[in-house]
Z-matrix of the N, CA and C atoms (Angstrom, degrees):
N
C 1 1.459
C 2 1.534 1 106.39
N 3 1.352 2 115.31 1 121.41
C 4 1.488 3 115.09 2 177.50
C 5 1.496 4 108.64 3 -91.28
N 6 1.310 5 117.50 4 172.56
C 7 1.457 6 124.07 5 -173.57
C 8 1.550 7 113.28 6 -59.20
N 9 1.304 8 117.83 7 -31.39
C 10 1.455 9 118.61 8 -178.28
C 11 1.512 10 113.12 9 -76.87
N 12 1.347 11 117.12 10 -12.47
C 13 1.479 12 122.31 11 179.19
C 14 1.528 13 113.57 12 -93.67
N 15 1.346 14 116.93 13 -7.90
C 16 1.481 15 118.74 14 -175.08
C 17 1.546 16 112.31 15 -64.89
N 18 1.316 17 117.22 16 -52.05
C 19 1.461 18 122.71 17 -169.72
C 20 1.510 19 109.89 18 -132.15
N 21 1.326 20 116.17 19 145.24
C 22 1.505 21 121.60 20 -179.18
C 23 1.483 22 111.73 21 -95.77
N 24 1.335 23 119.91 22 -31.32
C 25 1.468 24 123.30 23 179.97
C 26 1.523 25 109.46 24 -176.28
N 27 1.338 26 113.90 25 175.00
C 28 1.448 27 119.86 26 170.15
C 29 1.517 28 108.58 27 -75.47
N 30 1.318 29 120.94 28 116.91
C 31 1.436 30 121.89 29 -178.43
C 32 1.495 31 112.94 30 -74.39
N 33 1.349 32 114.61 31 -50.96
C 34 1.459 33 118.84 32 179.91
C 35 1.507 34 111.63 33 -160.64
N 36 1.327 35 116.69 34 164.16
C 37 1.394 36 125.09 35 169.20
C 38 1.521 37 106.97 36 -118.20
N 39 1.337 38 115.57 37 130.68
C 40 1.477 39 121.06 38 -171.34
C 41 1.515 40 110.22 39 -98.53
N 42 1.307 41 115.07 40 132.22
C 43 1.484 42 125.35 41 177.81
C 44 1.528 43 106.71 42 -112.80
N 45 1.327 44 116.98 43 115.11
C 46 1.512 45 120.95 44 178.71
C 47 1.522 46 107.63 45 -93.00
N 48 1.335 47 115.11 46 135.23
C 49 1.472 48 120.19 47 179.58
C 50 1.524 49 109.70 48 -155.16
N 51 1.314 50 118.61 49 164.20
C 52 1.484 51 119.45 50 179.97
C 53 1.544 52 112.56 51 -79.68
N 54 1.321 53 117.55 52 -22.31
C 55 1.481 54 119.96 53 -175.15
C 56 1.513 55 112.91 54 -131.38
N 57 1.334 56 116.81 55 98.24
C 58 1.467 57 122.90 56 -176.66
C 59 1.541 58 110.87 57 -61.31
N 60 1.300 59 119.32 58 -39.72
C 61 1.461 60 120.61 59 -175.76
C 62 1.557 61 111.08 60 -66.53
N 63 1.302 62 115.78 61 -36.85
C 64 1.486 63 120.15 62 175.06
C 65 1.504 64 111.02 63 -65.20
N 66 1.311 65 116.69 64 -41.54
C 67 1.462 66 119.27 65 -179.58
C 68 1.531 67 111.61 66 -68.70
N 69 1.347 68 118.09 67 -41.78
C 70 1.428 69 121.91 68 179.25
C 71 1.557 70 108.75 69 -61.08
N 72 1.341 71 117.16 70 -45.13
C 73 1.451 72 121.82 71 179.44
C 74 1.552 73 109.84 72 -59.23
N 75 1.326 74 117.55 73 -37.92
C 76 1.433 75 121.28 74 179.56
C 77 1.561 76 109.94 75 -63.50
N 78 1.289 77 118.03 76 -47.83
C 79 1.473 78 122.24 77 -178.72
C 80 1.523 79 109.92 78 -65.50
N 81 1.321 80 118.33 79 -38.72
C 82 1.444 81 121.98 80 179.37
C 83 1.560 82 111.70 81 -68.65
N 84 1.314 83 114.21 82 -49.08
C 85 1.511 84 118.03 83 -174.18
C 86 1.513 85 112.16 84 -77.59
N 87 1.304 86 118.09 85 -32.30
C 88 1.470 87 120.76 86 -176.24
C 89 1.513 88 111.09 87 -85.72
N 90 1.337 89 117.82 88 -43.45
C 91 1.489 90 120.65 89 -170.47
C 92 1.537 91 111.48 90 -113.77
N 93 1.360 92 118.61 91 -7.88
C 94 1.441 93 119.86 92 -178.71
C 95 1.505 94 113.89 93 75.39
N 96 1.344 95 117.52 94 19.84
C 97 1.449 96 122.07 95 -177.95
C 98 1.542 97 109.54 96 -76.24
N 99 1.358 98 114.52 97 168.55
C 100 1.450 99 122.33 98 -176.11
C 101 1.508 100 110.38 99 -120.44
N 102 1.341 101 113.88 100 144.18
C 103 1.491 102 118.96 101 171.66
C 104 1.504 103 107.35 102 -79.72
N 105 1.320 104 116.55 103 121.60
C 106 1.444 105 121.62 104 179.31
C 107 1.516 106 115.55 105 -95.82
N 108 1.314 107 114.86 106 -34.30
C 109 1.481 108 119.54 107 -174.30
C 110 1.552 109 108.01 108 -158.27
N 111 1.314 110 114.69 109 146.23
C 112 1.493 111 121.37 110 175.33
C 113 1.486 112 107.73 111 -143.15
N 114 1.314 113 116.66 112 136.20
C 115 1.478 114 121.93 113 175.12
C 116 1.526 115 110.03 114 -160.07
N 117 1.320 116 114.52 115 154.14
C 118 1.430 117 123.43 116 170.97
C 119 1.514 118 107.74 117 -92.82
N 120 1.322 119 116.85 118 130.67
C 121 1.474 120 122.19 119 177.05
C 122 1.552 121 104.56 120 -110.15
N 123 1.302 122 114.89 121 93.29
C 124 1.489 123 119.38 122 -175.58
C 125 1.507 124 112.39 123 -64.13
N 126 1.337 125 115.82 124 -34.13
C 127 1.519 126 118.04 125 -178.08
C 128 1.550 127 108.49 126 -64.56
N 129 1.307 128 117.78 127 -39.77
C 130 1.436 129 120.29 128 179.52
C 131 1.522 130 114.37 129 -91.34
N 132 1.360 131 115.25 130 -10.32
C 133 1.458 132 119.28 131 177.51
C 134 1.521 133 116.54 132 72.13
N 135 1.340 134 113.75 133 33.12
C 136 1.494 135 117.86 134 -177.91
C 137 1.532 136 111.46 135 -135.10
N 138 1.321 137 114.45 136 153.03
C 139 1.411 138 123.36 137 167.68
C 140 1.532 139 103.95 138 -96.29
N 141 1.364 140 115.50 139 126.63
C 142 1.467 141 122.66 140 -177.58
C 143 1.532 142 108.20 141 -114.64
N 144 1.337 143 115.32 142 128.94
C 145 1.448 144 120.76 143 175.26
C 146 1.514 145 108.14 144 -128.34
N 147 1.305 146 118.24 145 126.63
C 148 1.457 147 124.40 146 177.56
C 149 1.523 148 110.19 147 -97.50
N 150 1.319 149 119.32 148 125.96
C 151 1.426 150 122.58 149 176.20
C 152 1.528 151 109.36 150 -126.88
N 153 1.324 152 116.63 151 151.04
C 154 1.452 153 119.81 152 -174.78
C 155 1.571 154 107.71 153 -155.11
N 156 1.336 155 115.55 154 164.38
C 157 1.471 156 120.76 155 -179.48
C 158 1.535 157 113.00 156 -65.04
N 159 1.263 158 118.60 157 -28.04
C 160 1.481 159 121.14 158 -178.09
C 161 1.522 160 109.81 159 -112.30
N 162 1.331 161 118.32 160 158.33
C 163 1.459 162 121.43 161 -179.62
C 164 1.495 163 115.92 162 -75.35
N 165 1.377 164 116.40 163 -6.31
C 166 1.450 165 122.67 164 179.98
C 167 1.517 166 108.38 165 -139.60
N 168 1.324 167 115.25 166 136.29
C 169 1.483 168 122.36 167 -177.71
C 170 1.524 169 108.29 168 -71.10
N 171 1.326 170 115.04 169 130.27
C 172 1.463 171 121.52 170 172.35
C 173 1.493 172 109.32 171 -101.32
N 174 1.342 173 116.87 172 168.37
C 175 1.458 174 122.57 173 -172.93
C 176 1.535 175 114.59 174 -53.43
N 177 1.300 176 117.87 175 -41.73
C 178 1.482 177 119.86 176 -175.82
C 179 1.528 178 113.26 177 -117.62
N 180 1.323 179 116.07 178 20.77
C 181 1.506 180 120.52 179 179.37
C 182 1.514 181 109.53 180 -72.16
N 183 1.289 182 117.66 181 136.76
C 184 1.452 183 122.60 182 170.51
C 185 1.486 184 109.98 183 -92.16
N 186 1.278 185 116.56 184 137.59
C 187 1.524 186 121.81 185 -177.64
C 188 1.533 187 106.84 186 -111.63
N 189 1.314 188 115.18 187 166.73
C 190 1.433 189 122.89 188 166.79
C 191 1.522 190 105.61 189 -107.62
N 192 1.336 191 117.01 190 129.14
C 193 1.430 192 122.16 191 176.08
C 194 1.519 193 107.95 192 -104.20
N 195 1.310 194 115.73 193 118.70
C 196 1.453 195 120.67 194 177.90
C 197 1.543 196 107.28 195 -92.92
N 198 1.293 197 116.84 196 125.41
C 199 1.471 198 123.36 197 -178.63
C 200 1.499 199 110.29 198 -115.45
N 201 1.311 200 117.64 199 125.35
C 202 1.460 201 121.38 200 173.84
C 203 1.505 202 108.74 201 -128.86
N 204 1.321 203 119.70 202 136.45
C 205 1.453 204 120.81 203 -176.85
C 206 1.520 205 113.13 204 -68.89
N 207 1.303 206 116.08 205 136.08
C 208 1.488 207 120.88 206 172.04
C 209 1.533 208 111.85 207 -82.97
N 210 1.288 209 114.96 208 -21.74
C 211 1.505 210 122.36 209 178.46
C 212 1.508 211 109.48 210 -148.87
N 213 1.299 212 118.04 211 152.56
C 214 1.462 213 121.58 212 -177.61
C 215 1.478 214 116.16 213 -63.94
N 216 1.347 215 117.86 214 -27.31
C 217 1.440 216 120.83 215 -177.00
C 218 1.554 217 112.44 216 -86.71
N 219 1.320 218 118.25 217 1.03
C 220 1.492 219 119.25 218 175.52
C 221 1.522 220 109.25 219 -67.80
N 222 1.354 221 113.51 220 163.75
C 223 1.452 222 118.02 221 179.98
C 224 1.532 223 110.73 222 -59.60
N 225 1.342 224 117.99 223 -42.48
C 226 1.471 225 120.95 224 178.84
C 227 1.504 226 111.30 225 -69.41
N 228 1.336 227 117.48 226 -36.64
C 229 1.473 228 119.30 227 176.22
C 230 1.508 229 111.22 228 -61.79
N 231 1.320 230 117.24 229 -45.20
C 232 1.467 231 119.45 230 177.97
C 233 1.504 232 112.58 231 -65.37
N 234 1.371 233 113.67 232 -38.08
C 235 1.497 234 117.45 233 177.78
C 236 1.524 235 111.27 234 -60.36
N 237 1.333 236 115.42 235 -43.42
C 238 1.488 237 119.69 236 179.76
C 239 1.531 238 113.77 237 -66.03
N 240 1.326 239 116.38 238 -22.98
C 241 1.477 240 118.87 239 175.69
C 242 1.547 241 110.15 240 -64.15
N 243 1.334 242 115.83 241 -32.52
C 244 1.438 243 119.75 242 -172.57
C 245 1.520 244 112.21 243 -106.18
N 246 1.322 245 117.47 244 -9.45
C 247 1.450 246 120.75 245 -176.31
C 248 1.554 247 109.03 246 -136.09
N 249 1.280 248 115.83 247 155.25
C 250 1.463 249 118.98 248 175.54
C 251 1.574 250 105.68 249 -81.77
N 252 1.317 251 116.84 250 163.48
C 253 1.450 252 118.32 251 175.04
C 254 1.504 253 111.73 252 -52.30
N 255 1.347 254 115.31 253 138.18
C 256 1.449 255 119.20 254 178.82
C 257 1.523 256 112.77 255 168.58
N 258 1.331 257 113.90 256 -161.45
C 259 1.443 258 119.79 257 -178.03
C 260 1.513 259 111.89 258 -60.44
N 261 1.346 260 116.27 259 122.55
C 262 1.463 261 119.21 260 -179.47
C 263 1.524 262 113.42 261 -103.10
N 264 1.395 263 116.02 262 -43.28
C 265 1.449 264 119.37 263 176.22
C 266 1.522 265 109.51 264 -163.72
N 267 1.294 266 114.85 265 168.67
C 268 1.491 267 119.91 266 171.87
C 269 1.507 268 107.01 267 -117.94
N 270 1.337 269 115.86 268 154.36
C 271 1.458 270 119.91 269 -176.04
C 272 1.523 271 108.92 270 -128.03
N 273 1.335 272 114.74 271 137.26
C 274 1.461 273 122.56 272 178.38
C 275 1.522 274 108.70 273 -110.83
N 276 1.317 275 116.13 274 133.91
C 277 1.463 276 123.47 275 -178.48
C 278 1.484 277 111.73 276 -86.12
N 279 1.320 278 117.08 277 141.57
C 280 1.446 279 124.14 278 176.74
C 281 1.513 280 109.97 279 -139.97
N 282 1.352 281 116.49 280 155.60
C 283 1.440 282 119.60 281 173.86
C 284 1.503 283 115.36 282 -88.96
N 285 1.349 284 114.20 283 -11.67
C 286 1.481 285 118.91 284 -173.62
C 287 1.538 286 109.88 285 -149.86
N 288 1.308 287 117.37 286 85.79
C 289 1.454 288 123.68 287 -174.94
C 290 1.530 289 112.99 288 -63.11
N 291 1.340 290 114.98 289 -32.20
C 292 1.472 291 119.21 290 -178.09
C 293 1.533 292 110.92 291 -66.51
N 294 1.344 293 115.98 292 -46.04
C 295 1.469 294 120.87 293 -178.50
C 296 1.537 295 108.44 294 -69.74
N 297 1.314 296 117.06 295 -41.68
C 298 1.448 297 120.23 296 -179.32
C 299 1.498 298 110.17 297 -63.14
N 300 1.335 299 118.07 298 -42.99
C 301 1.454 300 122.21 299 179.52
C 302 1.541 301 111.10 300 -61.72
N 303 1.327 302 116.68 301 -43.95
C 304 1.422 303 119.98 302 178.46
C 305 1.538 304 112.15 303 -65.38
N 306 1.293 305 116.63 304 -40.60
C 307 1.480 306 120.97 305 177.47
C 308 1.537 307 110.40 306 -64.22
N 309 1.273 308 116.40 307 -45.26
C 310 1.514 309 119.44 308 178.96
C 311 1.534 310 111.00 309 -62.35
N 312 1.340 311 116.55 310 -46.76
C 313 1.469 312 120.09 311 178.55
C 314 1.542 313 112.17 312 -59.03
N 315 1.357 314 115.58 313 -38.17
C 316 1.494 315 118.92 314 179.23
C 317 1.489 316 110.50 315 -68.32
N 318 1.352 317 118.18 316 -18.97
C 319 1.459 318 123.32 317 177.26
C 320 1.530 319 112.96 318 -94.69
N 321 1.381 320 116.42 319 5.30
C 322 1.429 321 120.43 320 175.31
C 323 1.545 322 114.31 321 90.04
N 324 1.343 323 115.86 322 11.16
C 325 1.473 324 119.67 323 -179.71
C 326 1.526 325 109.27 324 -81.77
N 327 1.306 326 117.94 325 132.78
C 328 1.421 327 124.26 326 177.25
C 329 1.490 328 111.37 327 -87.52
N 330 1.329 329 117.68 328 121.58
C 331 1.499 330 123.81 329 176.11
C 332 1.520 331 107.34 330 -103.17
N 333 1.327 332 117.75 331 149.94
C 334 1.453 333 122.29 332 -176.75
C 335 1.499 334 112.16 333 -74.16
N 336 1.339 335 118.66 334 -34.59
C 337 1.479 336 120.64 335 -175.84
C 338 1.538 337 109.43 336 -115.74
N 339 1.338 338 113.49 337 147.41
C 340 1.462 339 118.60 338 175.30
C 341 1.547 340 110.94 339 -69.33
N 342 1.326 341 115.11 340 -36.81
C 343 1.457 342 120.83 341 179.17
C 344 1.525 343 107.46 342 -127.77
N 345 1.375 344 118.98 343 149.72
C 346 1.428 345 120.21 344 175.25
C 347 1.527 346 113.24 345 -57.85
N 348 1.357 347 112.91 346 149.95
C 349 1.477 348 120.49 347 179.50
C 350 1.528 349 108.86 348 -109.63
N 351 1.347 350 115.08 349 171.91
C 352 1.446 351 122.59 350 175.27
C 353 1.497 352 111.25 351 -75.39
N 354 1.331 353 118.73 352 128.07
C 355 1.447 354 123.70 353 -179.62
C 356 1.533 355 110.28 354 -118.26
N 357 1.308 356 113.51 355 -167.78
C 358 1.461 357 121.06 356 -178.40
C 359 1.553 358 112.04 357 -57.95
N 360 1.289 359 115.19 358 137.37
C 361 1.481 360 123.15 359 173.72
C 362 1.539 361 111.02 360 55.25
N 363 1.346 362 115.32 361 41.42
C 364 1.457 363 123.40 362 175.99
C 365 1.551 364 113.23 363 66.81
N 366 1.287 365 116.56 364 20.74
C 367 1.485 366 120.02 365 173.97
C 368 1.525 367 109.87 366 -72.97
N 369 1.317 368 116.47 367 165.02
C 370 1.449 369 124.21 368 171.56
C 371 1.507 370 105.96 369 -108.14
N 372 1.368 371 115.72 370 133.92
C 373 1.476 372 117.77 371 -174.77
C 374 1.534 373 111.78 372 -136.50
N 375 1.310 374 114.79 373 158.37
C 376 1.455 375 124.16 374 166.34
C 377 1.529 376 107.20 375 -149.36
N 378 1.303 377 116.87 376 173.92
C 379 1.459 378 120.76 377 -178.13
C 380 1.522 379 109.83 378 -130.55
N 381 1.324 380 115.18 379 140.30
C 382 1.455 381 121.65 380 169.36
C 383 1.538 382 106.13 381 -85.74
N 384 1.324 383 117.06 382 125.85
C 385 1.446 384 122.08 383 -179.85
C 386 1.528 385 108.92 384 -60.06
N 387 1.351 386 116.11 385 140.52
C 388 1.471 387 118.13 386 179.50
C 389 1.542 388 113.82 387 -52.50
N 390 1.301 389 118.37 388 -32.15
C 391 1.456 390 119.31 389 178.99
C 392 1.510 391 111.87 390 -66.43
N 393 1.351 392 117.73 391 -25.90
C 394 1.457 393 120.20 392 175.29
C 395 1.534 394 111.31 393 -93.69
N 396 1.335 395 116.83 394 -12.47
C 397 1.429 396 120.73 395 -177.95
C 398 1.531 397 114.02 396 -105.57
N 399 1.347 398 115.55 397 27.52
C 400 1.471 399 122.59 398 178.90
C 401 1.485 400 111.54 399 54.54
N 402 1.377 401 116.95 400 42.20
C 403 1.448 402 122.40 401 176.63
C 404 1.507 403 113.95 402 89.60
N 405 1.308 404 119.18 403 2.22
C 406 1.451 405 123.19 404 -178.62
C 407 1.530 406 110.14 405 -116.13
N 408 1.346 407 117.76 406 132.74
C 409 1.439 408 121.21 407 173.55
C 410 1.518 409 105.79 408 -79.72
N 411 1.331 410 117.04 409 120.13
C 412 1.478 411 124.56 410 -177.58
C 413 1.499 412 110.27 411 -117.49
N 414 1.316 413 114.92 412 121.34
C 415 1.451 414 123.59 413 175.60
C 416 1.543 415 110.15 414 -86.70
N 417 1.330 416 116.69 415 139.22
C 418 1.431 417 121.24 416 170.85
C 419 1.517 418 108.12 417 -104.67
N 420 1.281 419 119.91 418 126.17
C 421 1.485 420 122.81 419 -174.23
C 422 1.508 421 110.09 420 -123.85
N 423 1.352 422 114.94 421 125.46
C 424 1.464 423 120.25 422 169.69
C 425 1.542 424 104.82 423 -110.22
N 426 1.369 425 119.04 424 104.82
C 427 1.465 426 119.03 425 -179.38
C 428 1.504 427 110.47 426 -58.74
N 429 1.347 428 114.02 427 154.66
C 430 1.442 429 121.63 428 178.21
C 431 1.565 430 107.99 429 -64.50
N 432 1.288 431 116.21 430 146.52
C 433 1.469 432 119.12 431 177.28
C 434 1.474 433 107.37 432 -85.62
N 435 1.289 434 116.10 433 123.82
C 436 1.495 435 122.09 434 -177.22
C 437 1.494 436 111.77 435 -99.90
């Protein structure tokens, strides 16, 4: 796999906040954006809401993912204890998370999980540790095949 085959686009930028409904209202009222998807991810302890400029996701559209903790001990809940609401991570889209993960590991990149986990809208996800992401938490997203 060469470098041009690793990722197809930026999937989303995640905004962590205590109140997802307030954040969604802000994006809708201020920018005219649309809520595309909403779900609770109990494993990660977060409510995830995807918003975007258009009412339907296109192939290379970047979304905003609004993250609000479902419980204080979730990763986002702990993050909000030490940070004000704001940019939490960015996510890069791929068609093959298993191959990308193996390629990145072979290049010395530290991933948070040994195997991909369940993400928003049945996607498969992993994260590049901030120490391997030049100080940025980077999510790798393989969208569900529909």
